[in-house]
C-alpha atoms as a printed R data frame, in Angstrom:
    type eleno elety resid chain resno      x       y      z
1   ATOM     1    CA   UNK     A     1 12.447  39.656 80.012
2   ATOM     2    CA   UNK     A     2 14.545  39.171 76.892
3   ATOM     3    CA   UNK     A     3 16.799  36.317 75.808
4   ATOM     4    CA   UNK     A     4 19.745  38.321 74.515
5   ATOM     5    CA   UNK     A     5 21.370  35.168 73.121
6   ATOM     6    CA   UNK     A     6 18.694  34.755 70.465
7   ATOM     7    CA   UNK     A     7 16.660  37.979 70.255
8   ATOM     8    CA   UNK     A     8 17.138  40.019 67.079
9   ATOM     9    CA   UNK     A     9 18.753  43.453 67.100
10  ATOM    10    CA   UNK     A    10 15.532  45.045 65.846
11  ATOM    11    CA   UNK     A    11 13.462  43.555 68.663
12  ATOM    12    CA   UNK     A    12 16.014  44.630 71.252
13  ATOM    13    CA   UNK     A    13 16.265  48.146 69.824
14  ATOM    14    CA   UNK     A    14 12.472  48.528 69.934
15  ATOM    15    CA   UNK     A    15 12.503  48.431 73.734
16  ATOM    16    CA   UNK     A    16 12.455  51.980 75.171
17  ATOM    17    CA   UNK     A    17 15.692  52.922 76.989
18  ATOM    18    CA   UNK     A    18 13.757  53.533 80.191
19  ATOM    19    CA   UNK     A    19 12.674  49.879 80.393
20  ATOM    20    CA   UNK     A    20 14.856  47.574 82.468
21  ATOM    21    CA   UNK     A    21 15.804  44.405 80.533
22  ATOM    22    CA   UNK     A    22 16.057  41.117 82.401
23  ATOM    23    CA   UNK     A    23 18.244  38.864 80.249
24  ATOM    24    CA   UNK     A    24 16.974  35.324 80.602
25  ATOM    25    CA   UNK     A    25 15.494  32.497 78.565
26  ATOM    26    CA   UNK     A    26 11.795  31.930 77.960
27  ATOM    27    CA   UNK     A    27 10.481  30.090 81.056
28  ATOM    28    CA   UNK     A    28  8.274  27.930 78.820
29  ATOM    29    CA   UNK     A    29 11.281  26.429 76.987
30  ATOM    30    CA   UNK     A    30 12.367  23.972 79.650
31  ATOM    31    CA   UNK     A    31  8.751  23.128 80.468
32  ATOM    32    CA   UNK     A    32  8.360  21.916 76.886
33  ATOM    33    CA   UNK     A    33 11.814  20.378 76.528
34  ATOM    34    CA   UNK     A    34 11.669  18.245 79.688
35  ATOM    35    CA   UNK     A    35  9.187  15.561 78.684
36  ATOM    36    CA   UNK     A    36  7.146  14.005 81.479
37  ATOM    37    CA   UNK     A    37  6.623  10.217 81.745
38  ATOM    38    CA   UNK     A    38  3.328  10.358 79.816
39  ATOM    39    CA   UNK     A    39  4.904  12.329 76.954
40  ATOM    40    CA   UNK     A    40  7.895   9.981 76.866
41  ATOM    41    CA   UNK     A    41  5.723   6.861 76.713
42  ATOM    42    CA   UNK     A    42  3.574   8.406 73.987
43  ATOM    43    CA   UNK     A    43  6.590   9.503 71.952
44  ATOM    44    CA   UNK     A    44  8.063   6.005 72.115
45  ATOM    45    CA   UNK     A    45  4.770   4.704 70.756
46  ATOM    46    CA   UNK     A    46  4.959   7.232 67.918
47  ATOM    47    CA   UNK     A    47  8.405   5.877 67.060
48  ATOM    48    CA   UNK     A    48  7.031   2.349 66.843
49  ATOM    49    CA   UNK     A    49  4.463   3.570 64.300
50  ATOM    50    CA   UNK     A    50  7.132   5.520 62.452
51  ATOM    51    CA   UNK     A    51  9.412   2.477 62.486
52  ATOM    52    CA   UNK     A    52  6.689   0.399 60.838
53  ATOM    53    CA   UNK     A    53  6.281   3.075 58.147
54  ATOM    54    CA   UNK     A    54 10.040   3.293 57.554
55  ATOM    55    CA   UNK     A    55 10.536  -0.476 57.351
56  ATOM    56    CA   UNK     A    56  7.646  -0.816 54.891
57  ATOM    57    CA   UNK     A    57  9.187   1.982 52.823
58  ATOM    58    CA   UNK     A    58 12.694   0.495 52.852
59  ATOM    59    CA   UNK     A    59 11.356  -2.939 51.913
60  ATOM    60    CA   UNK     A    60  9.421  -1.488 48.960
61  ATOM    61    CA   UNK     A    61 12.422   0.571 47.836
62  ATOM    62    CA   UNK     A    62 14.913  -2.288 48.030
63  ATOM    63    CA   UNK     A    63 12.622  -4.819 46.329
64  ATOM    64    CA   UNK     A    64 11.513  -2.562 43.477
65  ATOM    65    CA   UNK     A    65 14.506  -0.396 42.584
66  ATOM    66    CA   UNK     A    66 15.344  -0.960 38.929
67  ATOM    67    CA   UNK     A    67 12.073  -2.857 38.360
68  ATOM    68    CA   UNK     A    68  9.561  -0.010 38.392
69  ATOM    69    CA   UNK     A    69 10.009   3.721 37.666
70  ATOM    70    CA   UNK     A    70 11.104   5.637 40.763
71  ATOM    71    CA   UNK     A    71 12.226   9.172 41.460
72  ATOM    72    CA   UNK     A    72 13.121  11.293 44.459
73  ATOM    73    CA   UNK     A    73  9.557  12.646 44.552
74  ATOM    74    CA   UNK     A    74  7.800   9.303 44.049
75  ATOM    75    CA   UNK     A    75  9.864   7.918 46.954
76  ATOM    76    CA   UNK     A    76  8.675  10.858 49.085
77  ATOM    77    CA   UNK     A    77  5.074  10.134 48.134
78  ATOM    78    CA   UNK     A    78  5.350   6.426 48.936
79  ATOM    79    CA   UNK     A    79  6.905   7.121 52.338
80  ATOM    80    CA   UNK     A    80  4.160   9.623 53.157
81  ATOM    81    CA   UNK     A    81  1.538   7.000 52.308
82  ATOM    82    CA   UNK     A    82  3.325   4.538 54.617
83  ATOM    83    CA   UNK     A    83  3.000   7.060 57.430
84  ATOM    84    CA   UNK     A    84 -0.591   7.943 56.547
85  ATOM    85    CA   UNK     A    85 -1.562   4.310 57.108
86  ATOM    86    CA   UNK     A    86 -0.506   4.492 60.758
87  ATOM    87    CA   UNK     A    87 -3.227   5.132 63.328
88  ATOM    88    CA   UNK     A    88 -3.082   8.642 64.733
89  ATOM    89    CA   UNK     A    89 -0.975  10.111 61.915
90  ATOM    90    CA   UNK     A    90 -2.061  13.617 60.933
91  ATOM    91    CA   UNK     A    91  0.855  15.368 59.222
92  ATOM    92    CA   UNK     A    92  4.507  15.317 58.257
93  ATOM    93    CA   UNK     A    93  6.774  16.927 60.824
94  ATOM    94    CA   UNK     A    94  8.588  18.757 57.970
95  ATOM    95    CA   UNK     A    95  8.976  18.531 54.201
96  ATOM    96    CA   UNK     A    96 10.761  15.285 53.331
97  ATOM    97    CA   UNK     A    97 14.337  15.561 52.058
98  ATOM    98    CA   UNK     A    98 14.946  12.945 49.355
99  ATOM    99    CA   UNK     A    99 18.326  13.394 47.684
100 ATOM   100    CA   UNK     A   100 19.755  10.882 45.215
101 ATOM   101    CA   UNK     A   101 23.423  10.844 44.204
102 ATOM   102    CA   UNK     A   102 24.817  14.408 44.089
103 ATOM   103    CA   UNK     A   103 21.514  15.890 45.321
104 ATOM   104    CA   UNK     A   104 22.176  14.072 48.593
105 ATOM   105    CA   UNK     A   105 25.186  16.324 49.117
106 ATOM   106    CA   UNK     A   106 22.853  19.357 49.393
107 ATOM   107    CA   UNK     A   107 22.197  19.419 53.126
108 ATOM   108    CA   UNK     A   108 18.694  20.926 53.048
109 ATOM   109    CA   UNK     A   109 17.726  19.732 49.589
110 ATOM   110    CA   UNK     A   110 14.055  19.919 48.630
111 ATOM   111    CA   UNK     A   111 13.147  17.866 45.547
112 ATOM   112    CA   UNK     A   112 11.170  19.805 42.965
113 ATOM   113    CA   UNK     A   113  9.901  18.844 39.498
114 ATOM   114    CA   UNK     A   114 12.900  20.718 38.068
115 ATOM   115    CA   UNK     A   115 15.516  18.908 40.197
116 ATOM   116    CA   UNK     A   116 13.770  15.538 40.597
117 ATOM   117    CA   UNK     A   117 16.230  12.733 39.816
118 ATOM   118    CA   UNK     A   118 15.245   9.307 38.563
119 ATOM   119    CA   UNK     A   119 16.438   6.613 40.984
120 ATOM   120    CA   UNK     A   120 18.753   3.997 39.522
121 ATOM   121    CA   UNK     A   121 19.814   0.606 40.967
122 ATOM   122    CA   UNK     A   122 23.152   2.069 42.070
123 ATOM   123    CA   UNK     A   123 24.481   4.632 44.494
124 ATOM   124    CA   UNK     A   124 22.951   6.242 47.580
125 ATOM   125    CA   UNK     A   125 19.613   7.868 48.405
126 ATOM   126    CA   UNK     A   126 19.444  10.144 51.471
127 ATOM   127    CA   UNK     A   127 15.975  10.432 53.023
128 ATOM   128    CA   UNK     A   128 15.386  12.770 55.989
129 ATOM   129    CA   UNK     A   129 11.762  12.679 57.126
130 ATOM   130    CA   UNK     A   130  9.371  12.602 60.040
131 ATOM   131    CA   UNK     A   131  5.759  12.352 61.102
132 ATOM   132    CA   UNK     A   132  3.361  14.066 63.471
133 ATOM   133    CA   UNK     A   133  1.224  11.527 65.316
134 ATOM   134    CA   UNK     A   134 -1.287  11.937 68.106
135 ATOM   135    CA   UNK     A   135  1.421  10.274 70.226
136 ATOM   136    CA   UNK     A   136  4.361  12.515 69.325
137 ATOM   137    CA   UNK     A   137  6.800  13.861 66.771
138 ATOM   138    CA   UNK     A   138  9.441  11.871 64.860
139 ATOM   139    CA   UNK     A   139 12.537  12.779 62.852
140 ATOM   140    CA   UNK     A   140 14.713  10.167 61.163
141 ATOM   141    CA   UNK     A   141 17.345  10.053 58.420
142 ATOM   142    CA   UNK     A   142 18.538   6.968 56.600
143 ATOM   143    CA   UNK     A   143 20.944   6.776 53.687
144 ATOM   144    CA   UNK     A   144 19.956   3.828 51.530
145 ATOM   145    CA   UNK     A   145 22.058   1.681 49.216
146 ATOM   146    CA   UNK     A   146 20.177   1.284 45.915
147 ATOM   147    CA   UNK     A   147 22.814  -0.857 44.193
148 ATOM   148    CA   UNK     A   148 26.586  -1.087 43.798
149 ATOM   149    CA   UNK     A   149 28.538   1.538 45.758
150 ATOM   150    CA   UNK     A   150 32.259   2.246 46.028
151 ATOM   151    CA   UNK     A   151 34.564   1.249 48.866
152 ATOM   152    CA   UNK     A   152 34.994   4.953 49.654
153 ATOM   153    CA   UNK     A   153 31.227   5.328 50.057
154 ATOM   154    CA   UNK     A   154 31.253   2.391 52.464
155 ATOM   155    CA   UNK     A   155 34.136   3.924 54.406
156 ATOM   156    CA   UNK     A   156 32.290   7.235 54.688
157 ATOM   157    CA   UNK     A   157 28.995   5.558 55.644
158 ATOM   158    CA   UNK     A   158 30.739   3.550 58.353
159 ATOM   159    CA   UNK     A   159 32.438   6.659 59.734
160 ATOM   160    CA   UNK     A   160 29.101   8.479 59.930
161 ATOM   161    CA   UNK     A   161 27.564   5.437 61.624
162 ATOM   162    CA   UNK     A   162 30.385   5.449 64.184
163 ATOM   163    CA   UNK     A   163 29.692   9.144 64.872
164 ATOM   164    CA   UNK     A   164 26.028   8.330 65.441
165 ATOM   165    CA   UNK     A   165 26.824   5.419 67.754
166 ATOM   166    CA   UNK     A   166 29.490   7.260 69.740
167 ATOM   167    CA   UNK     A   167 27.047  10.023 70.628
168 ATOM   168    CA   UNK     A   168 24.263   7.541 71.384
169 ATOM   169    CA   UNK     A   169 26.523   5.666 73.837
170 ATOM   170    CA   UNK     A   170 28.068   8.729 75.513
171 ATOM   171    CA   UNK     A   171 28.086   8.902 79.311
172 ATOM   172    CA   UNK     A   172 28.342  12.391 80.759
173 ATOM   173    CA   UNK     A   173 27.851  14.419 83.917
174 ATOM   174    CA   UNK     A   174 25.141  16.910 84.850
175 ATOM   175    CA   UNK     A   175 25.944  20.319 83.386
176 ATOM   176    CA   UNK     A   176 27.366  18.950 80.123
177 ATOM   177    CA   UNK     A   177 26.435  21.141 77.156
178 ATOM   178    CA   UNK     A   178 25.684  20.260 73.566
179 ATOM   179    CA   UNK     A   179 28.968  21.793 72.454
180 ATOM   180    CA   UNK     A   180 30.890  19.260 74.573
181 ATOM   181    CA   UNK     A   181 28.833  16.340 73.233
182 ATOM   182    CA   UNK     A   182 29.291  17.576 69.668
183 ATOM   183    CA   UNK     A   183 33.032  16.987 69.976
184 ATOM   184    CA   UNK     A   184 32.404  13.299 70.758
185 ATOM   185    CA   UNK     A   185 30.184  12.859 67.704
186 ATOM   186    CA   UNK     A   186 32.633  14.283 65.169
187 ATOM   187    CA   UNK     A   187 35.761  12.343 66.145
188 ATOM   188    CA   UNK     A   188 35.428   9.359 63.753
189 ATOM   189    CA   UNK     A   189 34.955  11.651 60.759
190 ATOM   190    CA   UNK     A   190 37.719  14.055 61.781
191 ATOM   191    CA   UNK     A   191 40.038  11.055 62.112
192 ATOM   192    CA   UNK     A   192 39.750  10.540 58.339
193 ATOM   193    CA   UNK     A   193 39.917  14.248 57.493
194 ATOM   194    CA   UNK     A   194 36.184  14.902 57.110
195 ATOM   195    CA   UNK     A   195 33.551  16.959 58.917
196 ATOM   196    CA   UNK     A   196 30.048  18.331 58.366
197 ATOM   197    CA   UNK     A   197 28.795  21.898 58.293
198 ATOM   198    CA   UNK     A   198 25.745  21.595 60.511
199 ATOM   199    CA   UNK     A   199 24.925  20.775 64.113
200 ATOM   200    CA   UNK     A   200 24.783  17.185 65.310
201 ATOM   201    CA   UNK     A   201 21.488  17.425 67.163
202 ATOM   202    CA   UNK     A   202 18.447  19.569 67.904
203 ATOM   203    CA   UNK     A   203 15.683  19.304 70.446
204 ATOM   204    CA   UNK     A   204 12.434  17.722 69.260
205 ATOM   205    CA   UNK     A   205  9.024  18.954 70.394
206 ATOM   206    CA   UNK     A   206  6.114  16.828 71.556
207 ATOM   207    CA   UNK     A   207  3.505  17.200 68.789
208 ATOM   208    CA   UNK     A   208  5.067  20.632 68.262
209 ATOM   209    CA   UNK     A   209  8.046  21.921 66.295
210 ATOM   210    CA   UNK     A   210 10.373  19.229 65.032
211 ATOM   211    CA   UNK     A   211 13.225  21.644 65.803
212 ATOM   212    CA   UNK     A   212 12.751  22.888 69.343
213 ATOM   213    CA   UNK     A   213 15.201  24.309 71.890
214 ATOM   214    CA   UNK     A   214 16.661  25.237 74.150
215 ATOM   215    CA   UNK     A   215 19.218  22.416 73.838
216 ATOM   216    CA   UNK     A   216 21.275  21.781 70.723
217 ATOM   217    CA   UNK     A   217 24.271  19.549 70.080
218 ATOM   218    CA   UNK     A   218 26.484  21.786 67.998
219 ATOM   219    CA   UNK     A   219 29.856  23.576 68.061
220 ATOM   220    CA   UNK     A   220 27.857  26.743 68.755
221 ATOM   221    CA   UNK     A   221 26.167  25.168 71.739
222 ATOM   222    CA   UNK     A   222 23.910  27.075 74.111
223 ATOM   223    CA   UNK     A   223 24.065  27.915 77.769
224 ATOM   224    CA   UNK     A   224 21.452  25.186 78.337
225 ATOM   225    CA   UNK     A   225 22.936  21.813 79.335
226 ATOM   226    CA   UNK     A   226 21.322  18.449 78.635
227 ATOM   227    CA   UNK     A   227 18.764  17.288 81.203
228 ATOM   228    CA   UNK     A   228 16.976  13.950 81.652
229 ATOM   229    CA   UNK     A   229 13.690  14.025 79.773
230 ATOM   230    CA   UNK     A   230 15.060  15.951 76.796
231 ATOM   231    CA   UNK     A   231 14.700  14.364 73.362
232 ATOM   232    CA   UNK     A   232 17.427  15.355 70.927
233 ATOM   233    CA   UNK     A   233 18.353  14.236 67.424
234 ATOM   234    CA   UNK     A   234 21.658  12.515 66.615
235 ATOM   235    CA   UNK     A   235 22.429  13.230 62.954
236 ATOM   236    CA   UNK     A   236 26.061  13.340 61.807
237 ATOM   237    CA   UNK     A   237 26.770  13.330 58.090
238 ATOM   238    CA   UNK     A   238 29.285  13.710 55.305
239 ATOM   239    CA   UNK     A   239 28.678  15.519 52.027
240 ATOM   240    CA   UNK     A   240 30.856  15.079 48.961
241 ATOM   241    CA   UNK     A   241 29.857  17.893 46.638
242 ATOM   242    CA   UNK     A   242 28.816  16.741 43.194
243 ATOM   243    CA   UNK     A   243 28.828  13.076 44.244
244 ATOM   244    CA   UNK     A   244 26.726  11.987 47.248
245 ATOM   245    CA   UNK     A   245 25.650  12.708 50.801
246 ATOM   246    CA   UNK     A   246 25.332  10.468 53.842
247 ATOM   247    CA   UNK     A   247 23.399  11.314 57.005
248 ATOM   248    CA   UNK     A   248 22.172   8.941 59.720
249 ATOM   249    CA   UNK     A   249 19.725  10.235 62.317
250 ATOM   250    CA   UNK     A   250 18.057   8.768 65.380
251 ATOM   251    CA   UNK     A   251 16.313  10.468 68.271
252 ATOM   252    CA   UNK     A   252 17.843  10.154 71.743
253 ATOM   253    CA   UNK     A   253 16.162  10.454 75.128
254 ATOM   254    CA   UNK     A   254 18.447  11.761 77.869
255 ATOM   255    CA   UNK     A   255 18.197   9.571 80.988
256 ATOM   256    CA   UNK     A   256 19.795   9.554 84.444
257 ATOM   257    CA   UNK     A   257 21.851   6.492 85.435
258 ATOM   258    CA   UNK     A   258 21.998   4.923 88.925
259 ATOM   259    CA   UNK     A   259 25.319   6.684 89.601
260 ATOM   260    CA   UNK     A   260 23.693  10.069 88.763
261 ATOM   261    CA   UNK     A   261 25.551  10.367 85.451
262 ATOM   262    CA   UNK     A   262 23.567  10.884 82.260
263 ATOM   263    CA   UNK     A   263 23.303   8.789 79.102
264 ATOM   264    CA   UNK     A   264 20.986   8.347 76.133
265 ATOM   265    CA   UNK     A   265 18.274   5.884 75.190
266 ATOM   266    CA   UNK     A   266 17.757   5.550 71.431
267 ATOM   267    CA   UNK     A   267 14.023   5.714 70.715
268 ATOM   268    CA   UNK     A   268 14.063   5.633 66.888
269 ATOM   269    CA   UNK     A   269 13.407   2.154 65.478
270 ATOM   270    CA   UNK     A   270 14.771   1.456 61.992
271 ATOM   271    CA   UNK     A   271 17.710  -0.630 60.740
272 ATOM   272    CA   UNK     A   272 20.840   0.877 59.285
273 ATOM   273    CA   UNK     A   273 21.874  -0.307 55.816
274 ATOM   274    CA   UNK     A   274 24.171  -3.297 56.367
275 ATOM   275    CA   UNK     A   275 25.274  -3.204 52.701
276 ATOM   276    CA   UNK     A   276 27.269  -0.045 53.465
277 ATOM   277    CA   UNK     A   277 28.815  -1.068 56.794
278 ATOM   278    CA   UNK     A   278 32.483  -2.052 57.051
279 ATOM   279    CA   UNK     A   279 32.224  -3.994 60.293
280 ATOM   280    CA   UNK     A   280 36.006  -4.234 60.694
281 ATOM   281    CA   UNK     A   281 36.054  -0.431 61.159
282 ATOM   282    CA   UNK     A   282 33.781  -0.634 64.204
283 ATOM   283    CA   UNK     A   283 35.137  -1.044 67.708
284 ATOM   284    CA   UNK     A   284 33.865  -3.945 69.785
285 ATOM   285    CA   UNK     A   285 31.679  -1.550 71.772
286 ATOM   286    CA   UNK     A   286 30.244   0.055 68.627
287 ATOM   287    CA   UNK     A   287 29.487  -3.345 67.119
288 ATOM   288    CA   UNK     A   288 27.770  -4.478 70.326
289 ATOM   289    CA   UNK     A   289 25.599  -1.361 70.295
290 ATOM   290    CA   UNK     A   290 24.698  -1.867 66.623
291 ATOM   291    CA   UNK     A   291 23.719  -5.502 67.111
292 ATOM   292    CA   UNK     A   292 21.757  -4.736 70.280
293 ATOM   293    CA   UNK     A   293 19.985  -1.882 68.512
294 ATOM   294    CA   UNK     A   294 19.078  -4.057 65.530
295 ATOM   295    CA   UNK     A   295 17.800  -6.776 67.871
296 ATOM   296    CA   UNK     A   296 15.525  -4.215 69.555
297 ATOM   297    CA   UNK     A   297 14.280  -3.039 66.144
298 ATOM   298    CA   UNK     A   298 13.582  -6.628 65.073
299 ATOM   299    CA   UNK     A   299 11.816  -7.678 68.278
300 ATOM   300    CA   UNK     A   300  9.688  -4.531 68.365
301 ATOM   301    CA   UNK     A   301  8.644  -4.225 64.727
302 ATOM   302    CA   UNK     A   302  8.633  -7.785 63.366
303 ATOM   303    CA   UNK     A   303  5.244  -8.722 64.913
304 ATOM   304    CA   UNK     A   304  3.715  -5.528 63.498
305 ATOM   305    CA   UNK     A   305  4.538  -5.856 59.778
306 ATOM   306    CA   UNK     A   306  3.432  -8.232 57.024
307 ATOM   307    CA   UNK     A   307  5.130 -11.620 56.795
308 ATOM   308    CA   UNK     A   308  7.270 -10.814 53.757
309 ATOM   309    CA   UNK     A   309  8.433  -7.548 55.321
310 ATOM   310    CA   UNK     A   310  9.156  -9.395 58.581
311 ATOM   311    CA   UNK     A   311 11.342 -11.913 56.735
312 ATOM   312    CA   UNK     A   312 13.271  -9.058 55.135
313 ATOM   313    CA   UNK     A   313 13.606  -7.313 58.505
314 ATOM   314    CA   UNK     A   314 15.096 -10.466 60.052
315 ATOM   315    CA   UNK     A   315 17.781 -10.433 57.354
316 ATOM   316    CA   UNK     A   316 18.488  -6.739 57.785
317 ATOM   317    CA   UNK     A   317 18.849  -6.973 61.575
318 ATOM   318    CA   UNK     A   318 20.836 -10.207 61.775
319 ATOM   319    CA   UNK     A   319 23.981  -9.921 63.936
320 ATOM   320    CA   UNK     A   320 26.964  -8.361 62.170
321 ATOM   321    CA   UNK     A   321 30.407  -9.785 62.888
322 ATOM   322    CA   UNK     A   322 33.921  -8.517 62.230
């Protein structure tokens, strides 16, 4: 058995000509990708822990930027410590991407001592990170306003947010592939002449690889459609070379609706940055989703953080109006 869609030429060529090849996918893939009720419940619990860590990190960052020395790497270290404090944490799910200003426009940027930028009370910081907990695996990206930003930055942030929301609220039929869903996610950015050069979503393992197939949401797509029980990232972005990058990522659980159609449940718990949102650009449906999502974040996390962080979280998740 050989998956000819993904197997390398060298591996394929190594098979003797006399051997019959059955072209099919690894039978273990769907067994891992379709999370059972126990795995789903555990993963949701991991996202609560990760949400606590992220909110503590965002509070610290917002309250201290410009007051104490900060850099891309020191932000990474603080966020890791926030995760370490959560019960059941045992590792990062991948190396944290922390890109300030023009470094944020490098899609897979890895801060090093040579590239490490000092954070200033202005502009945008892109942080893509995740944790491995005994409950499950997380992957989240937030782009954070550190101080004054331009109207164009706000327009781009809002467009990326709309992409994220439009995928999260998609309703689709059995058999729909990631390539079809990818088209939905990109529309708000394409409407203003922008796009991004990476896929919109990847499968997430359960205490396994953060990137795990067989499903992906991408123009490339795969022959594997989305099934209930799959957990997939939702991470559109925009990257202005030499200036800044914006990416917003949540994890989505595919669920079956009463009418047998499919939709998504957002399981990541962390507010978006209201300082960058142009609410008048959101449709009524997008605004309803955003406010409902923030209410869920507030109700879930507020009892689990310190009082001063809870007060900040209430402000950050207050209803947004046109």
